[in-house]
C-alpha positions in Angstrom: 125.8 118.9 71.2 124.4 120.2 74.1 121.8 118.1 76.4 118.3 118.9 77.1 116.6 119.2 80.2 113.6 116.9 81.0 111.6 116.9 84.4 110.6 113.4 85.2 107.0 112.5 85.9 107.3 112.7 89.2 107.2 116.8 89.0 105.2 118.3 92.0 104.6 115.3 93.8 101.2 116.0 95.4 100.9 114.9 99.7 96.9 115.4 99.6 95.9 112.0 98.6 92.8 110.1 99.3 92.9 106.2 100.3 95.4 104.3 98.2 94.3 101.5 95.6 97.6 99.4 96.2 98.6 97.6 99.3 101.3 99.3 101.3 103.0 98.5 104.4 101.2 99.6 107.6 102.6 102.6 108.7 102.4 104.8 112.0 102.7 108.5 112.6 106.1 109.9 113.2 107.1 110.4 116.9 106.6 114.0 117.9 109.4 115.9 119.8 108.6 117.4 123.2 109.1 120.8 124.5 111.4 121.0 127.4 109.4 121.1 130.8 106.3 119.9 128.7 104.1 116.5 129.0 104.4 114.5 126.1 101.4 114.6 124.0 99.8 111.4 123.4 98.1 110.7 120.3 95.4 108.5 121.8 92.3 109.3 120.5 90.0 111.8 122.4 86.5 110.4 123.3 84.6 110.9 120.1 80.7 111.8 120.0 78.5 108.8 119.2 76.1 109.1 116.3 73.3 109.6 118.6 75.1 112.4 120.2 75.7 113.9 116.9 72.2 113.7 115.8 70.7 115.1 119.1 73.0 118.1 118.5 71.7 118.9 115.1 68.1 118.6 116.2 69.2 120.9 119.2 70.4 123.3 116.8 67.7 123.0 114.1 65.1 123.6 116.8 67.0 126.9 118.1 65.4 130.0 116.1 68.4 131.6 116.6 70.4 129.2 114.8 71.1 129.6 110.9 70.4 126.7 108.8 72.4 126.3 105.8 70.0 125.4 102.9 72.4 122.1 102.1 73.8 119.8 104.7 77.1 120.8 105.7 79.6 118.7 107.6 80.0 120.0 111.5 83.8 120.9 111.5 84.1 119.6 115.3 83.3 116.0 114.2 85.0 116.4 110.5 87.7 117.4 113.0 88.0 113.9 114.5 87.7 112.0 111.1 90.9 114.1 110.4 93.0 113.5 113.6 91.8 109.9 113.4 92.9 109.5 109.4 96.3 111.4 110.6 97.1 109.0 113.5 96.1 106.1 111.8 93.1 105.3 114.5 89.6 104.0 114.0 88.7 102.4 110.5 89.0 105.8 108.1 92.3 104.6 106.8 96.0 105.8 107.4 97.3 109.0 106.0 100.9 107.7 106.4 100.2 104.5 104.5 98.2 106.2 101.4 101.3 108.6 101.4 103.9 106.2 101.2 101.7 104.5 98.5 101.9 107.8 96.3 105.6 108.1 96.9 106.3 104.3 95.8 104.1 105.3 92.7 106.4 108.7 92.2 109.3 105.8 92.5 108.1 103.6 89.8 107.4 106.6 87.5 111.2 107.8 88.1 112.6 104.4 87.3 110.3 104.6 84.0 111.7 108.0 82.9 115.2 106.9 83.8 115.0 104.0 81.6 113.3 105.6 78.8 115.9 108.5 78.7 117.7 109.6 75.4 120.9 110.1 74.8 122.1 113.7 75.7 118.9 114.1 78.1 119.1 115.4 81.5 116.4 114.6 83.8 115.3 116.4 86.8 112.8 116.3 89.5 111.1 119.0 91.2 109.3 118.6 94.9 106.9 120.6 96.9 108.5 120.9 100.7 105.2 121.3 103.0 103.6 117.8 103.3 105.4 116.6 100.3 109.2 116.6 101.7 108.8 117.7 105.0 105.8 116.5 107.4 104.0 119.3 109.4 102.0 116.9 111.2 103.4 117.8 114.8 102.7 121.3 114.4 99.2 120.8 112.9 98.2 118.3 115.7 99.4 121.2 118.2 97.0 123.5 115.9 94.1 120.9 116.2 94.5 120.1 112.4 94.0 123.9 111.3 96.2 126.2 110.0 97.4 129.3 111.7 99.8 131.4 109.9 101.8 133.2 112.4 102.2 130.1 114.6 103.3 128.2 111.2 106.2 130.5 110.3 107.6 130.4 113.6 107.7 126.4 113.7 109.3 126.8 110.5 112.2 128.4 111.7 113.0 126.1 114.3 114.6 122.3 114.1 111.3 120.9 114.8 110.4 121.7 111.0 113.1 119.4 109.8 110.8 116.2 110.0 111.3 114.2 106.4 108.7 112.2 104.9 110.2 108.7 104.6 109.0 108.2 101.0 110.0 111.1 99.4 113.5 110.9 101.2 113.5 108.0 99.4 112.8 109.2 95.9 114.9 112.3 96.4 118.1 109.6 97.3 117.1 107.4 94.3 117.3 110.5 92.0 120.6 111.7 93.3 121.8 108.4 93.3 120.9 108.2 89.5 122.5 111.4 88.5 119.6 113.7 88.5 119.4 117.2 89.8 116.4 117.7 92.2 115.0 121.2 92.5 112.6 122.3 95.6 109.6 124.8 95.1 107.3 126.1 98.3 104.7 128.6 99.0 106.9 129.7 101.8 107.9 133.2 101.9 111.5 134.2 100.4 112.4 135.4 103.7 112.1 131.6 105.3 114.8 130.6 102.5 117.5 130.4 105.2 115.3 128.3 107.4 113.8 126.2 104.9 117.3 125.2 103.4 118.2 124.1 107.0 115.1 122.6 107.2 115.9 120.5 104.2 119.6 119.7 105.4 118.2 118.5 108.6 115.9 116.6 107.2 118.6 114.7 105.2 117.8 116.8 101.6 121.3 116.9 100.6 122.8 118.4 97.6 120.1 119.7 96.0 120.0 122.0 93.4 117.9 124.9 93.6 114.9 126.1 96.0 112.4 128.8 94.8 110.4 130.7 97.4 107.6 132.7 97.0 107.7 136.5 96.8 105.4 139.3 96.9 102.1 140.0 99.0 101.2 136.9 101.2 99.1 134.0 99.8 97.8 133.0 102.8 95.4 135.0 105.6 
């Protein structure tokens, strides 16, 4: 009798998380490689504007007749960018992205354990993982881009060895799944012309013996 294929509950593990609700060990950002000949990039927080300075800037803009003021309050991206950097670099009191991310992968590991324990006879389990910011981290490139997203720079970075930085919790999850005999598939919004580079990224990051890799075909979805 042929076995059926069932995807475990960790399908499309997502890295876009809010603050974790469970206790996790303190985690720090990864060390980013330094381009030969360039100075090391420090993650020491830049000088942040004070609440008074932010208020003064807003009041000045409101008094300027050439400024277009939104009908609803819109966060200033120049300020929000600092919050993103603090969260990604685990500084300040706004939480730590890496600890929250690890909390999510620990939840996924627990789901995987339950799926394996409840598998029926003849049933084949599989795991599907996204790549960017789920299996591989673009932290260093995002930081270089000041936490923006520039497609041309991103695609150039993807083809480099620097793009082979694993997210530790997901690699741990991957290895647990493979040790239990599950097949693992990767999907990504990267275009299909990046297939070879993406496969190399995964291999260099430690993802070995996966079953399949699905990339995007057709027109770009990002501008």
